[in-house]
C-alpha positions as CSV (number, residue, x, y, z in Angstrom):
1,M,30.3,-39.9,-202.2
2,T,29.8,-41.2,-205.7
3,Y,32.8,-43.5,-205.4
4,S,31.1,-45.7,-202.9
5,K,27.8,-46.0,-201.0
6,Y,29.9,-46.7,-197.9
7,N,31.6,-43.2,-197.9
8,G,30.0,-41.1,-195.2
9,I,29.9,-37.5,-194.1
10,N,31.3,-35.9,-191.0
11,L,29.3,-32.7,-191.4
12,D,30.9,-29.7,-189.8
13,I,28.0,-27.2,-189.7
14,G,30.3,-24.3,-188.8
15,H,32.7,-24.9,-191.7
16,F,29.8,-25.5,-194.0
17,T,28.2,-22.2,-193.1
18,A,31.4,-20.2,-193.3
19,G,32.6,-21.8,-196.5
20,N,29.4,-21.8,-198.4
21,S,27.8,-18.7,-196.9
22,T,24.5,-20.6,-196.5
23,S,22.7,-22.9,-194.1
24,P,23.8,-26.6,-194.0
25,V,20.1,-27.6,-193.3
26,P,19.2,-28.4,-196.9
27,F,22.4,-30.5,-197.3
28,L,21.8,-32.3,-194.0
29,K,18.2,-33.2,-195.1
30,K,19.3,-34.4,-198.5
31,H,22.2,-36.5,-197.3
32,A,21.0,-37.6,-193.8
33,D,21.4,-41.2,-194.7
34,R,25.1,-40.7,-195.4
35,I,26.0,-38.5,-192.4
36,T,27.9,-40.3,-189.6
37,H,28.0,-37.4,-187.2
38,I,28.1,-33.6,-187.1
39,H,30.5,-31.1,-185.6
40,V,28.7,-28.3,-183.8
41,K,30.5,-24.9,-183.8
42,D,29.4,-21.4,-184.7
43,R,31.1,-19.3,-187.4
44,K,30.3,-16.2,-189.4
45,M,29.5,-16.5,-193.1
46,N,32.0,-15.6,-195.8
47,N,34.8,-17.6,-194.2
48,G,34.3,-15.7,-191.0
49,P,35.8,-16.6,-187.6
50,N,34.8,-19.2,-185.1
51,V,32.7,-17.5,-182.4
52,P,30.9,-18.6,-179.2
53,L,27.8,-20.6,-179.9
54,G,24.9,-18.3,-180.6
55,E,27.0,-15.4,-181.9
56,G,27.6,-16.5,-185.5
57,D,25.6,-17.4,-188.5
58,T,25.5,-21.2,-188.1
59,P,21.9,-22.3,-187.6
60,I,22.8,-24.6,-184.6
61,K,19.3,-24.5,-183.1
62,E,17.6,-25.4,-186.4
63,V,20.1,-28.3,-187.0
64,L,19.7,-29.7,-183.5
65,Q,15.9,-29.4,-183.6
66,L,15.9,-31.1,-187.1
67,M,18.0,-34.0,-185.8
68,K,15.6,-34.4,-182.8
69,R,12.4,-34.1,-184.9
70,E,13.6,-36.6,-187.6
71,K,15.3,-38.9,-185.1
72,Y,18.5,-39.0,-187.0
73,P,20.7,-41.7,-185.7
74,F,24.0,-39.8,-185.8
75,Q,25.5,-37.8,-183.0
76,A,26.2,-34.1,-182.7
77,T,29.6,-33.3,-181.2
78,I,30.6,-29.9,-179.9
79,E,33.9,-28.9,-181.6
80,F,35.3,-26.2,-179.4
81,E,37.4,-23.8,-181.6
82,Y,36.8,-20.3,-180.6
83,K,39.3,-18.2,-178.6
84,V,38.7,-18.4,-174.9
85,P,37.6,-15.0,-173.7
86,E,39.7,-13.1,-171.2
87,G,38.6,-14.0,-167.6
88,S,37.3,-17.4,-168.6
89,D,38.8,-20.9,-169.2
90,V,38.2,-23.8,-171.5
91,L,36.0,-25.8,-169.1
92,T,33.7,-22.8,-168.4
93,E,33.3,-22.2,-172.1
94,I,32.6,-25.9,-172.9
95,A,29.9,-25.8,-170.2
96,K,28.4,-22.8,-171.9
97,C,28.4,-24.7,-175.2
98,V,26.6,-27.7,-173.6
99,A,24.1,-25.4,-172.0
100,Y,23.5,-23.6,-175.3
101,C,22.8,-26.9,-177.1
102,R,20.5,-28.1,-174.4
103,N,18.6,-24.9,-174.6
104,C,18.2,-25.4,-178.3
105,L,16.5,-28.7,-177.7
106,T,13.9,-27.5,-175.1
């Protein structure tokens, strides 16, 4: 980001949490003016796996509520990367992700 003020951040909060074993919230607050959008997914810390939303260590609710409260202009995009559980399908799981995010904002 030091190379140009026009370089932006696509902040993947799941990768951030897994790779840094910490919350992305302080980073998001510090660099909100450079974030173009975020990817929402849940992961376990210590480079842990992708898991269904709400089952990992990523503070999804805190991030979405911060975005709402601060009226950040960038979008949050669900990035579906966890394994589809047996007996389910991709569309059912994506609907669960959307419902989870909506619930975080109420």
